TORPA-4810 file (N, C-alpha, C, O; in nm, 3 decimals):
<nodes>
NODE_1_0.084_-0.119_0.000_0.000_0.000_0.000_0.087_0.124_0.000_0.195_0.125_0.060_X
NODE_2_0.041_0.226_-0.066_0.117_0.348_-0.080_0.075_0.459_0.013_0.097_0.576_-0.019_X
NODE_3_0.014_0.428_0.129_-0.033_0.534_0.218_0.082_0.616_0.274_0.070_0.738_0.286_X
NODE_4_0.192_0.551_0.310_0.308_0.624_0.362_0.363_0.721_0.259_0.393_0.836_0.292_X
NODE_5_0.376_0.675_0.136_0.425_0.761_0.029_0.325_0.873_0.000_0.365_0.986_-0.027_X
NODE_6_0.197_0.842_0.005_0.094_0.944_-0.017_0.102_1.052_0.090_0.086_1.170_0.060_X
NODE_7_0.126_1.012_0.214_0.139_1.109_0.323_0.255_1.203_0.298_0.245_1.324_0.321_X
NODE_8_0.368_1.148_0.249_0.485_1.231_0.219_0.457_1.329_0.105_0.508_1.441_0.106_X
NODE_9_0.377_1.288_0.008_0.350_1.371_-0.110_0.238_1.471_-0.087_0.215_1.559_-0.171_X
NODE_10_0.167_1.460_0.024_0.047_1.539_0.047_0.068_1.689_0.028_-0.013_1.754_-0.037_X
NODE_11_0.175_1.743_0.083_0.199_1.887_0.072_0.258_1.929_-0.062_0.219_2.032_-0.117_X
NODE_12_0.350_1.849_-0.114_0.418_1.889_-0.238_0.339_1.857_-0.365_0.352_1.929_-0.464_X
NODE_13_0.259_1.752_-0.363_0.184_1.713_-0.482_0.050_1.651_-0.441_0.035_1.529_-0.442_X
NODE_14_-0.048_1.735_-0.404_-0.176_1.684_-0.354_-0.249_1.594_-0.454_-0.315_1.498_-0.414_X
NODE_15_-0.237_1.622_-0.583_-0.306_1.539_-0.683_-0.248_1.397_-0.684_-0.322_1.299_-0.687_X
NODE_16_-0.116_1.387_-0.682_-0.051_1.256_-0.679_-0.087_1.183_-0.550_-0.111_1.062_-0.551_X
NODE_17_-0.090_1.256_-0.439_-0.126_1.196_-0.310_-0.269_1.143_-0.314_-0.297_1.034_-0.264_X
NODE_18_-0.359_1.220_-0.374_-0.499_1.176_-0.384_-0.511_1.049_-0.467_-0.587_0.959_-0.433_X
NODE_19_-0.435_1.042_-0.575_-0.434_0.922_-0.659_-0.383_0.802_-0.580_-0.439_0.692_-0.588_X
NODE_20_-0.275_0.823_-0.504_-0.218_0.714_-0.424_-0.317_0.667_-0.316_-0.329_0.547_-0.291_X
NODE_21_-0.387_0.762_-0.254_-0.486_0.725_-0.152_-0.599_0.645_-0.216_-0.646_0.547_-0.159_X
NODE_22_-0.644_0.687_-0.335_-0.750_0.614_-0.404_-0.706_0.472_-0.437_-0.783_0.377_-0.421_X
NODE_23_-0.581_0.456_-0.483_-0.529_0.323_-0.514_-0.520_0.238_-0.387_-0.556_0.121_-0.388_X
NODE_24_-0.472_0.298_-0.279_-0.461_0.225_-0.153_-0.600_0.185_-0.102_-0.617_0.075_-0.049_X
NODE_25_-0.697_0.274_-0.118_-0.834_0.243_-0.078_-0.886_0.122_-0.155_-0.948_0.032_-0.098_X
NODE_26_-0.860_0.120_-0.285_-0.901_0.006_-0.367_-0.834_-0.123_-0.322_-0.897_-0.228_-0.318_X
NODE_27_-0.705_-0.115_-0.287_-0.632_-0.233_-0.241_-0.690_-0.284_-0.109_-0.702_-0.405_-0.089_X
NODE_28_-0.726_-0.192_-0.020_-0.785_-0.231_0.109_-0.920_-0.299_0.087_-0.949_-0.401_0.149_X
NODE_29_-1.002_-0.242_-0.002_-1.131_-0.304_-0.032_-1.112_-0.445_-0.088_-1.184_-0.538_-0.050_X
NODE_30_-1.015_-0.460_-0.177_-0.985_-0.591_-0.235_-0.940_-0.689_-0.127_-0.985_-0.804_-0.124_X
NODE_31_-0.851_-0.644_-0.040_-0.801_-0.731_0.067_-0.914_-0.774_0.160_-0.919_-0.890_0.202_X
NODE_32_-1.004_-0.682_0.193_-1.117_-0.717_0.279_-1.207_-0.821_0.213_-1.253_-0.914_0.278_X
NODE_33_-1.232_-0.803_0.084_-1.316_-0.901_0.015_-1.248_-1.037_0.009_-1.314_-1.140_0.022_X
NODE_34_-1.116_-1.037_-0.011_-1.042_-1.163_-0.012_-1.054_-1.232_0.123_-1.070_-1.354_0.129_X
NODE_35_-1.046_-1.156_0.231_-1.062_-1.214_0.364_-1.202_-1.271_0.383_-1.218_-1.378_0.441_X
NODE_36_-1.302_-1.199_0.335_-1.439_-1.250_0.344_-1.453_-1.381_0.266_-1.514_-1.477_0.314_X
NODE_37_-1.396_-1.383_0.145_-1.402_-1.505_0.064_-1.333_-1.621_0.136_-1.382_-1.734_0.137_X
NODE_38_-1.218_-1.591_0.195_-1.143_-1.693_0.267_-1.225_-1.745_0.385_-1.229_-1.865_0.411_X
NODE_39_-1.289_-1.654_0.457_-1.370_-1.693_0.572_-1.489_-1.779_0.531_-1.536_-1.862_0.609_X
NODE_40_-1.538_-1.761_0.408_-1.651_-1.841_0.361_-1.608_-1.979_0.313_-1.692_-2.058_0.270_X
NODE_41_-1.481_-2.008_0.319_-1.439_-2.144_0.285_-1.365_-2.154_0.154_-1.378_-2.255_0.085_X
NODE_42_-1.288_-2.054_0.117_-1.202_-2.055_0.000_-1.281_-2.058_-0.132_-1.269_-1.965_-0.212_X
NODE_43_-1.358_-2.159_-0.154_-1.431_-2.173_-0.280_-1.557_-2.086_-0.275_-1.652_-2.120_-0.204_X
NODE_44_-1.560_-1.975_-0.346_-1.674_-1.883_-0.334_-1.805_-1.946_-0.380_-1.810_-2.021_-0.477_X
NODE_45_-1.910_-1.914_-0.308_-2.042_-1.970_-0.338_-2.086_-1.935_-0.479_-2.149_-2.017_-0.547_X
NODE_46_-2.055_-1.813_-0.525_-2.098_-1.773_-0.659_-2.037_-1.862_-0.766_-2.100_-1.888_-0.868_X
NODE_47_-1.915_-1.910_-0.744_-1.852_-2.001_-0.841_-1.926_-2.135_-0.841_-1.957_-2.189_-0.947_X
NODE_48_-1.953_-2.188_-0.724_-2.025_-2.315_-0.714_-2.165_-2.305_-0.773_-2.208_-2.393_-0.848_X
NODE_49_-2.235_-2.198_-0.739_-2.375_-2.184_-0.778_-2.395_-2.138_-0.922_-2.486_-2.186_-0.990_X
NODE_50_-2.309_-2.046_-0.970_-2.337_-1.982_-1.099_-2.226_-1.992_-1.202_-2.247_-1.953_-1.317_X
NODE_51_-2.110_-2.044_-1.165_-2.005_-2.066_-1.263_-1.906_-1.953_-1.278_-1.912_-1.851_-1.209_X
NODE_52_-1.814_-1.973_-1.373_-1.702_-1.880_-1.394_-1.746_-1.740_-1.433_-1.690_-1.643_-1.382_X
NODE_53_-1.843_-1.727_-1.521_-1.882_-1.594_-1.568_-1.923_-1.506_-1.450_-1.870_-1.396_-1.434_X
NODE_54_-2.014_-1.554_-1.368_-2.061_-1.475_-1.254_-1.950_-1.454_-1.151_-1.936_-1.345_-1.097_X
NODE_55_-1.871_-1.558_-1.125_-1.765_-1.548_-1.025_-1.656_-1.450_-1.069_-1.611_-1.368_-0.988_X
NODE_56_-1.615_-1.456_-1.195_-1.512_-1.364_-1.243_-1.565_-1.222_-1.254_-1.491_-1.127_-1.231_X
NODE_57_-1.692_-1.207_-1.289_-1.752_-1.073_-1.291_-1.753_-1.013_-1.151_-1.732_-0.893_-1.135_X
NODE_58_-1.777_-1.096_-1.051_-1.774_-1.050_-0.912_-1.634_-1.004_-0.873_-1.618_-0.899_-0.811_X
NODE_59_-1.534_-1.083_-0.908_-1.395_-1.045_-0.879_-1.360_-0.916_-0.952_-1.299_-0.826_-0.895_X
NODE_60_-1.398_-0.907_-1.078_-1.367_-0.788_-1.159_-1.431_-0.663_-1.101_-1.373_-0.554_-1.109_X
NODE_61_-1.549_-0.676_-1.044_-1.617_-0.559_-0.988_-1.543_-0.501_-0.869_-1.564_-0.385_-0.833_X
NODE_62_-1.456_-0.580_-0.807_-1.378_-0.533_-0.693_-1.240_-0.483_-0.733_-1.165_-0.433_-0.649_X
NODE_63_-1.205_-0.496_-0.859_-1.075_-0.450_-0.907_-1.071_-0.298_-0.902_-1.175_-0.233_-0.913_X
NODE_64_-0.953_-0.241_-0.886_-0.940_-0.096_-0.876_-0.948_-0.025_-1.011_-0.949_0.098_-1.016_X
NODE_65_-0.954_-0.101_-1.119_-0.971_-0.043_-1.253_-1.090_-0.112_-1.319_-1.125_-0.224_-1.282_X
NODE_66_-1.154_-0.047_-1.416_-1.263_-0.114_-1.487_-1.212_-0.237_-1.562_-1.108_-0.233_-1.628_X
NODE_67_-1.287_-0.346_-1.551_-1.249_-0.472_-1.615_-1.367_-0.523_-1.696_-1.478_-0.537_-1.645_X
NODE_68_-1.341_-0.551_-1.824_-1.442_-0.614_-1.909_-1.420_-0.765_-1.903_-1.310_-0.813_-1.931_X
NODE_69_-1.524_-0.839_-1.867_-1.515_-0.985_-1.856_-1.598_-1.049_-1.966_-1.716_-1.018_-1.983_X
NODE_70_-1.535_-1.140_-2.042_-1.604_-1.217_-2.145_-1.575_-1.364_-2.121_-1.460_-1.408_-2.129_X
NODE_71_-1.679_-1.441_-2.093_-1.665_-1.585_-2.075_-1.748_-1.652_-2.183_-1.870_-1.637_-2.188_X
NODE_72_-1.682_-1.727_-2.270_-1.747_-1.792_-2.383_-1.733_-1.944_-2.368_-1.647_-2.006_-2.430_X
NODE_73_-1.819_-2.001_-2.284_-1.818_-2.146_-2.260_-1.958_-2.200_-2.281_-2.055_-2.142_-2.234_X
NODE_74_-1.967_-2.312_-2.352_-2.098_-2.373_-2.375_-2.140_-2.467_-2.262_-2.255_-2.509_-2.255_X
NODE_75_-2.046_-2.499_-2.174_-2.075_-2.580_-2.056_-1.968_-2.550_-1.952_-1.866_-2.489_-1.982_X
NODE_76_-1.993_-2.593_-1.831_-1.897_-2.571_-1.723_-1.794_-2.684_-1.721_-1.828_-2.800_-1.744_X
NODE_77_-1.668_-2.649_-1.692_-1.567_-2.753_-1.677_-1.583_-2.822_-1.542_-1.666_-2.783_-1.460_X
NODE_78_-1.502_-2.925_-1.519_-1.501_-2.993_-1.390_-1.473_-2.891_-1.280_-1.405_-2.791_-1.302_X
NODE_79_-1.527_-2.917_-1.162_-1.515_-2.823_-1.051_-1.369_-2.789_-1.020_-1.338_-2.673_-0.991_X
NODE_80_-1.279_-2.886_-1.025_-1.138_-2.860_-0.994_-1.076_-2.765_-1.096_-1.004_-2.673_-1.058_X
NODE_81_-1.104_-2.786_-1.224_-1.052_-2.699_-1.329_-1.113_-2.560_-1.316_-1.043_-2.459_-1.331_X
NODE_82_-1.242_-2.554_-1.289_-1.311_-2.426_-1.271_-1.250_-2.349_-1.153_-1.231_-2.227_-1.162_X
NODE_83_-1.219_-2.418_-1.046_-1.158_-2.354_-0.930_-1.020_-2.300_-0.961_-0.986_-2.188_-0.921_X
NODE_84_-0.939_-2.378_-1.030_-0.805_-2.332_-1.069_-0.816_-2.209_-1.159_-0.742_-2.113_-1.141_X
NODE_85_-0.907_-2.213_-1.255_-0.926_-2.099_-1.345_-0.967_-1.975_-1.265_-0.913_-1.866_-1.287_X
NODE_86_-1.061_-1.992_-1.174_-1.108_-1.880_-1.092_-0.993_-1.818_-1.012_-0.974_-1.696_-1.015_X
NODE_87_-0.918_-1.900_-0.941_-0.812_-1.847_-0.857_-0.697_-1.789_-0.940_-0.630_-1.696_-0.895_X
NODE_88_-0.672_-1.843_-1.058_-0.570_-1.787_-1.147_-0.609_-1.647_-1.190_-0.529_-1.554_-1.176_X
NODE_89_-0.729_-1.631_-1.241_-0.774_-1.499_-1.286_-0.783_-1.403_-1.168_-0.749_-1.285_-1.181_X
NODE_90_-0.830_-1.451_-1.053_-0.838_-1.365_-0.934_-0.702_-1.308_-0.898_-0.688_-1.189_-0.872_X
NODE_91_-0.601_-1.394_-0.896_-0.467_-1.347_-0.861_-0.413_-1.250_-0.966_-0.348_-1.152_-0.932_X
NODE_92_-0.441_-1.278_-1.093_-0.395_-1.186_-1.198_-0.462_-1.050_-1.185_-0.397_-0.948_-1.205_X
NODE_93_-0.591_-1.047_-1.151_-0.659_-0.919_-1.133_-0.608_-0.847_-1.008_-0.605_-0.724_-1.006_X
NODE_94_-0.568_-0.920_-0.906_-0.505_-0.857_-0.790_-0.375_-0.789_-0.833_-0.345_-0.678_-0.789_X
NODE_95_-0.299_-0.856_-0.918_-0.175_-0.797_-0.969_-0.204_-0.669_-1.047_-0.131_-0.571_-1.035_X
NODE_96_-0.310_-0.671_-1.128_-0.348_-0.551_-1.202_-0.374_-0.438_-1.103_-0.323_-0.327_-1.120_X
NODE_97_-0.453_-0.465_-0.999_-0.488_-0.363_-0.900_-0.367_-0.312_-0.825_-0.355_-0.192_-0.800_X
NODE_98_-0.278_-0.401_-0.788_-0.168_-0.363_-0.699_-0.044_-0.311_-0.770_0.028_-0.229_-0.713_X
NODE_99_-0.018_-0.355_-0.891_0.113_-0.328_-0.951_0.112_-0.259_-1.087_0.211_-0.195_-1.122_X
NODE_100_0.006_-0.269_-1.163_0.014_-0.233_-1.305_-0.001_-0.084_-1.335_0.048_-0.036_-1.437_X
NODE_101_-0.069_-0.012_-1.246_-0.104_0.128_-1.273_-0.188_0.140_-1.401_-0.179_0.238_-1.475_X
NODE_102_-0.269_0.040_-1.424_-0.354_0.036_-1.544_-0.475_0.126_-1.527_-0.515_0.160_-1.416_X
NODE_103_-0.532_0.164_-1.641_-0.658_0.238_-1.642_-0.774_0.148_-1.682_-0.890_0.179_-1.655_X
NODE_104_-0.743_0.035_-1.745_-0.847_-0.061_-1.781_-0.785_-0.199_-1.797_-0.664_-0.215_-1.813_X
NODE_105_-0.872_-0.299_-1.790_-0.827_-0.438_-1.803_-0.940_-0.519_-1.865_-1.054_-0.475_-1.873_X
NODE_106_-0.904_-0.638_-1.910_-1.003_-0.728_-1.969_-0.968_-0.872_-1.933_-0.851_-0.908_-1.919_X
NODE_107_-1.072_-0.952_-1.919_-1.058_-1.096_-1.895_-1.137_-1.167_-2.003_-1.255_-1.138_-2.025_X
NODE_108_-1.073_-1.260_-2.071_-1.139_-1.345_-2.170_-1.118_-1.490_-2.130_-1.006_-1.530_-2.097_X
NODE_109_-1.225_-1.568_-2.132_-1.218_-1.711_-2.101_-1.290_-1.785_-2.213_-1.403_-1.750_-2.249_X
NODE_110_-1.225_-1.887_-2.268_-1.287_-1.964_-2.375_-1.230_-2.105_-2.377_-1.128_-2.134_-2.316_X
NODE_111_-1.298_-2.191_-2.450_-1.257_-2.330_-2.467_-1.223_-2.352_-2.613_-1.295_-2.308_-2.703_X
NODE_112_-1.110_-2.423_-2.636_-1.070_-2.455_-2.772_-0.983_-2.579_-2.769_-0.894_-2.592_-2.685_X
NODE_113_-1.008_-2.670_-2.862_-0.925_-2.788_-2.881_-0.896_-2.862_-2.750_-0.782_-2.900_-2.724_X
NODE_114_-0.999_-2.883_-2.670_-0.983_-2.959_-2.547_-0.910_-2.887_-2.436_-0.861_-2.951_-2.343_X
NODE_115_-0.902_-2.755_-2.445_-0.831_-2.676_-2.344_-0.919_-2.559_-2.301_-1.001_-2.510_-2.378_X
NODE_116_-0.900_-2.515_-2.178_-0.965_-2.395_-2.125_-0.860_-2.285_-2.124_-0.754_-2.299_-2.063_X
NODE_117_-0.890_-2.175_-2.191_-0.798_-2.062_-2.200_-0.851_-1.946_-2.117_-0.971_-1.919_-2.114_X
NODE_118_-0.760_-1.878_-2.050_-0.791_-1.755_-1.977_-0.688_-1.652_-2.017_-0.568_-1.680_-2.018_X
NODE_119_-0.735_-1.534_-2.049_-0.642_-1.428_-2.086_-0.679_-1.303_-2.009_-0.794_-1.259_-2.011_X
NODE_120_-0.580_-1.246_-1.941_-0.599_-1.121_-1.867_-0.507_-1.018_-1.928_-0.386_-1.040_-1.941_X
NODE_121_-0.564_-0.907_-1.966_-0.492_-0.798_-2.033_-0.510_-0.671_-1.952_-0.616_-0.648_-1.896_X
NODE_122_-0.406_-0.588_-1.946_-0.421_-0.454_-1.888_-0.335_-0.355_-1.965_-0.235_-0.391_-2.027_X
NODE_123_-0.376_-0.228_-1.957_-0.303_-0.122_-2.029_-0.204_-0.051_-1.938_-0.172_0.067_-1.959_X
NODE_124_-0.154_-0.120_-1.837_-0.063_-0.061_-1.740_0.080_-0.050_-1.789_0.107_-0.053_-1.909_X
NODE_125_0.170_-0.036_-1.693_0.309_-0.003_-1.721_0.394_-0.119_-1.771_0.507_-0.097_-1.815_X
NODE_126_0.343_-0.241_-1.765_0.418_-0.356_-1.814_0.530_-0.395_-1.719_0.534_-0.352_-1.604_X
NODE_127_0.621_-0.476_-1.770_0.735_-0.520_-1.692_0.710_-0.641_-1.603_0.798_-0.680_-1.527_X
NODE_128_0.591_-0.700_-1.612_0.563_-0.820_-1.533_0.642_-0.937_-1.589_0.662_-0.947_-1.711_X
NODE_129_0.686_-1.026_-1.501_0.760_-1.143_-1.548_0.747_-1.256_-1.447_0.699_-1.237_-1.335_X
NODE_130_0.791_-1.372_-1.488_0.792_-1.487_-1.398_0.902_-1.474_-1.295_0.902_-1.547_-1.195_X
NODE_131_0.997_-1.384_-1.317_1.111_-1.367_-1.226_1.086_-1.262_-1.119_1.155_-1.261_-1.017_X
NODE_132_0.989_-1.174_-1.139_0.967_-1.063_-1.047_0.876_-1.099_-0.931_0.758_-1.066_-0.935_X
NODE_133_0.927_-1.166_-0.829_0.845_-1.204_-0.715_0.797_-1.346_-0.727_0.834_-1.418_-0.820_X
NODE_134_0.714_-1.387_-0.632_0.672_-1.526_-0.629_0.534_-1.549_-0.688_0.498_-1.663_-0.717_X
NODE_135_0.455_-1.444_-0.705_0.316_-1.460_-0.750_0.303_-1.523_-0.887_0.236_-1.625_-0.902_X
NODE_136_0.365_-1.464_-0.986_0.355_-1.516_-1.123_0.421_-1.653_-1.134_0.367_-1.743_-1.199_X
NODE_137_0.536_-1.669_-1.072_0.605_-1.799_-1.076_0.517_-1.905_-1.010_0.507_-2.017_-1.061_X
NODE_138_0.453_-1.871_-0.900_0.364_-1.965_-0.832_0.247_-2.006_-0.920_0.210_-2.123_-0.924_X
NODE_139_0.189_-1.909_-0.991_0.080_-1.941_-1.084_0.128_-2.035_-1.193_0.062_-2.135_-1.224_X
NODE_140_0.243_-2.004_-1.251_0.297_-2.089_-1.358_0.322_-2.230_-1.307_0.293_-2.328_-1.376_X
NODE_141_0.377_-2.242_-1.187_0.405_-2.374_-1.130_0.276_-2.450_-1.103_0.268_-2.570_-1.131_X
NODE_142_0.175_-2.382_-1.047_0.048_-2.450_-1.017_-0.020_-2.498_-1.145_-0.074_-2.609_-1.149_X
NODE_143_-0.019_-2.415_-1.249_-0.081_-2.458_-1.374_-0.001_-2.571_-1.438_-0.059_-2.666_-1.491_X
NODE_144_0.131_-2.562_-1.433_0.216_-2.666_-1.488_0.193_-2.801_-1.422_0.205_-2.905_-1.487_X
NODE_145_0.159_-2.800_-1.293_0.136_-2.924_-1.219_0.012_-2.999_-1.267_-0.003_-3.118_-1.240_X
NODE_146_-0.078_-2.930_-1.337_-0.200_-2.995_-1.388_-0.204_-2.993_-1.541_-0.311_-2.988_-1.602_X
NODE_147_-0.084_-2.997_-1.603_-0.071_-2.996_-1.748_-0.120_-2.865_-1.809_-0.172_-2.863_-1.921_X
NODE_148_-0.104_-2.757_-1.735_-0.142_-2.625_-1.785_-0.023_-2.551_-1.841_0.091_-2.599_-1.838_X
NODE_149_-0.050_-2.434_-1.892_0.052_-2.349_-1.953_0.026_-2.206_-1.909_-0.089_-2.167_-1.890_X
NODE_150_0.132_-2.128_-1.891_0.121_-1.992_-1.842_0.221_-1.906_-1.919_0.341_-1.930_-1.913_X
NODE_151_0.172_-1.806_-1.992_0.257_-1.723_-2.076_0.236_-1.576_-2.038_0.123_-1.528_-2.035_X
NODE_152_0.346_-1.506_-2.010_0.340_-1.364_-1.975_0.405_-1.284_-2.087_0.520_-1.310_-2.125_X
NODE_153_0.331_-1.188_-2.141_0.385_-1.094_-2.240_0.365_-0.955_-2.182_0.252_-0.907_-2.174_X
NODE_154_0.476_-0.891_-2.141_0.464_-0.766_-2.068_0.585_-0.676_-2.091_0.669_-0.662_-2.002_X
NODE_155_0.596_-0.617_-2.209_0.709_-0.529_-2.234_0.705_-0.406_-2.142_0.597_-0.364_-2.101_X
NODE_156_0.821_-0.351_-2.111_0.825_-0.226_-2.033_0.740_-0.122_-2.104_0.750_-0.106_-2.225_X
NODE_157_0.657_-0.054_-2.031_0.567_0.045_-2.089_0.431_-0.013_-2.122_0.337_0.062_-2.153_X
NODE_158_0.419_-0.146_-2.117_0.290_-0.212_-2.136_0.255_-0.231_-2.282_0.331_-0.190_-2.370_X
NODE_159_0.143_-0.289_-2.308_0.048_-0.349_-2.214_0.097_-0.486_-2.168_0.197_-0.537_-2.216_X
NODE_160_0.024_-0.543_-2.074_0.053_-0.678_-2.025_-0.059_-0.772_-2.067_-0.177_-0.741_-2.051_X
NODE_161_-0.021_-0.886_-2.121_-0.116_-0.992_-2.153_-0.064_-1.121_-2.092_0.047_-1.164_-2.120_X
NODE_162_-0.146_-1.181_-2.007_-0.112_-1.310_-1.949_-0.215_-1.410_-1.999_-0.335_-1.390_-1.985_X
NODE_163_-0.166_-1.518_-2.058_-0.254_-1.623_-2.108_-0.225_-1.751_-2.031_-0.110_-1.796_-2.023_X
NODE_164_-0.330_-1.807_-1.976_-0.318_-1.933_-1.902_-0.405_-2.036_-1.973_-0.507_-2.004_-2.032_X
NODE_165_-0.361_-2.160_-1.965_-0.429_-2.268_-2.037_-0.435_-2.390_-1.945_-0.336_-2.425_-1.880_X
NODE_166_-0.550_-2.452_-1.940_-0.571_-2.573_-1.860_-0.633_-2.682_-1.945_-0.700_-2.653_-2.043_X
NODE_167_-0.610_-2.808_-1.909_-0.681_-2.914_-1.980_-0.829_-2.907_-1.947_-0.866_-2.883_-1.832_X
NODE_168_-0.913_-2.926_-2.046_-1.058_-2.927_-2.021_-1.095_-3.062_-1.962_-1.057_-3.166_-2.015_X
NODE_169_-1.168_-3.058_-1.856_-1.227_-3.178_-1.798_-1.375_-3.150_-1.783_-1.416_-3.045_-1.733_X
NODE_170_-1.456_-3.245_-1.827_-1.601_-3.230_-1.812_-1.638_-3.243_-1.665_-1.561_-3.296_-1.586_X
NODE_171_-1.755_-3.195_-1.630_-1.800_-3.206_-1.491_-1.807_-3.352_-1.447_-1.798_-3.381_-1.327_X
NODE_172_-1.823_-3.443_-1.542_-1.824_-3.586_-1.509_-1.684_-3.636_-1.475_-1.669_-3.746_-1.423_X
NODE_173_-1.582_-3.555_-1.505_-1.443_-3.593_-1.480_-1.372_-3.643_-1.603_-1.250_-3.663_-1.601_X
NODE_174_-1.445_-3.665_-1.712_-1.384_-3.715_-1.836_-1.304_-3.605_-1.905_-1.348_-3.490_-1.909_X
NODE_175_-1.187_-3.640_-1.960_-1.112_-3.540_-2.036_-1.183_-3.508_-2.167_-1.262_-3.588_-2.218_X
NODE_176_-1.154_-3.392_-2.220_-1.211_-3.353_-2.349_-1.143_-3.429_-2.461_-1.028_-3.472_-2.447_X
NODE_177_-1.212_-3.443_-2.570_-1.151_-3.501_-2.690_-1.041_-3.406_-2.736_-1.057_-3.284_-2.730_X
NODE_178_-0.930_-3.461_-2.781_-0.822_-3.376_-2.831_-0.762_-3.290_-2.723_-0.724_-3.176_-2.749_X
NODE_179_-0.751_-3.342_-2.601_-0.710_-3.262_-2.487_-0.562_-3.234_-2.476_-0.516_-3.196_-2.369_X
NODE_180_-0.486_-3.250_-2.579_-0.343_-3.218_-2.575_-0.325_-3.069_-2.591_-0.414_-2.998_-2.637_X
NODE_181_-0.210_-3.023_-2.553_-0.180_-2.880_-2.564_-0.195_-2.833_-2.707_-0.154_-2.899_-2.802_X
NODE_182_-0.256_-2.715_-2.719_-0.281_-2.659_-2.851_-0.164_-2.576_-2.901_-0.175_-2.511_-3.005_X
NODE_183_-0.054_-2.576_-2.831_0.059_-2.493_-2.870_0.070_-2.375_-2.775_0.003_-2.371_-2.672_X
NODE_184_0.153_-2.281_-2.810_0.173_-2.166_-2.723_0.041_-2.091_-2.706_-0.021_-2.050_-2.804_X
NODE_185_0.000_-2.075_-2.583_-0.131_-2.017_-2.553_-0.147_-1.878_-2.613_-0.254_-1.845_-2.664_X
NODE_186_-0.043_-1.798_-2.608_-0.057_-1.661_-2.656_-0.086_-1.657_-2.806_-0.144_-1.560_-2.855_X
NODE_187_-0.047_-1.759_-2.878_-0.075_-1.762_-3.021_-0.223_-1.782_-3.048_-0.272_-1.751_-3.157_X
NODE_188_-0.295_-1.833_-2.948_-0.438_-1.856_-2.963_-0.518_-1.742_-2.903_-0.641_-1.743_-2.906_X
NODE_189_-0.449_-1.643_-2.847_-0.515_-1.536_-2.774_-0.614_-1.457_-2.857_-0.615_-1.464_-2.980_X
NODE_190_-0.696_-1.382_-2.787_-0.802_-1.306_-2.851_-0.764_-1.161_-2.874_-0.838_-1.089_-2.942_X
NODE_191_-0.653_-1.117_-2.821_-0.619_-0.974_-2.833_-0.528_-0.951_-2.950_-0.489_-0.838_-2.976_X
</nodes>
């Protein structure tokens, strides 16, 4: 949180301080909602009851920047895959709120060739990588453990596009036909 820095800037640059306070306020709201979700048992009820579209829209509504969410699925994946997708996008949107300095973001989720794709884009400052901290590396490792793929494209100056890919599993637990990797996820991206 940038409250300490905002306090220092208050006299010399009130506009910058106000922006920092607004960003910190958004981060606090996000953290409180995360705690509420955790207290409800990790797996949010909206995901269980209504699926990825509603759950990701709920997460996006708490982001500190406007987020357009598009979920194009003709059926729901297995609960485990749906949960991984939800938590992956949630963490990526937290990164947008906390680090990107973006003015807008978008989430796209779709199914293709036996895979579930998630793409999070923001118009922020860029520079995100798998080497910068443990968050992105942790996501890549978690997806890799379930035959997933995680690609970060984030040149300095932005924009940032993160594409994640998971094997499609039906709610019955059966794998999708043609469930092998479709190649580099970013090549299949929508942006």
